[in-house]
C-alpha positions, 0 to 999 in steps of 0.5 A: 834368647842370649843371642837375641840380646846380643843382636839388640845390644849390637844394634843399639851400640852401632846406632849410638855410634852413628848418632854420636858421630853426627854433628848438628848443622849450625846455620850461620848468617850470610852477613860476615862476623868478625872478632878482634883477637890481637893488635901488635905495634912495633918498630920496624926498620926500612929504607927510610929508617925506623917506623911503626908497623901495626898488625891486626889479628881477627877471626871471621865467619861467613855463612855463605863463604863469599869472602875474598875478591875474585876479580876486578869487579868484585870487592871484599874488603877490610875497613879500619877507622882510627880514633884519637883521644883529644885533650878534653878526654873525648875521641875523634876519628882520625882522617887519612889524606888518602882513604885507600889507607883505611881499606884493604882488599881481602885476597881470594884463596882456594880455601874460599872456593865455596860456590859449589860446596855443600857447606859454604860456611867460611871461618878462619883467622886473618892478619892484616898489616894496616896503615897507622896515622902519620901525624902523631904529634900530640897523639898518643891514646887511640883505639881502632874500629874495623869491619869486613864486607863480603863480595855481596857487600854485606857488612860485618859487625863493627869491632873495636880494640881497647885504648892503646898508645901508638907511640910505644911498642904494644901488644893488645889482646882481646878481652 
């Protein structure tokens, strides 16, 4: 009878360990999701002198893991939009002369090889050095919106930073 209790206790203990070790599978959408983490604007020195550099940090998750441009025909991009504060207090989108300054290819890496994987969810953190508006005369307060698109052209949610100054060194953190 004591031996029987040991067996039952042992079986319950092992079953408890097995269930505790099992993780619930969480289903994520095939549409990517981004979350703003941090933005840094700082002075940098290059061949032309001192210029401003903007670095955007964000996290992402994609349920089917099809991020990253794999070849010439596939596109996976980060899209950015700058909004400048006008004298009346409203905001207007800043238009770059070259639209390529608002689009950044997301490079493909081995960690993104999810085509044959059982768990295709791809999540991580990214950092992008992005172009800043050049005509900053009278332009101080701005904010930035961004989203990503995967290889299937699924667009993520649109994320937005808080207002900040592009004329000063800035570290802007997510709320």
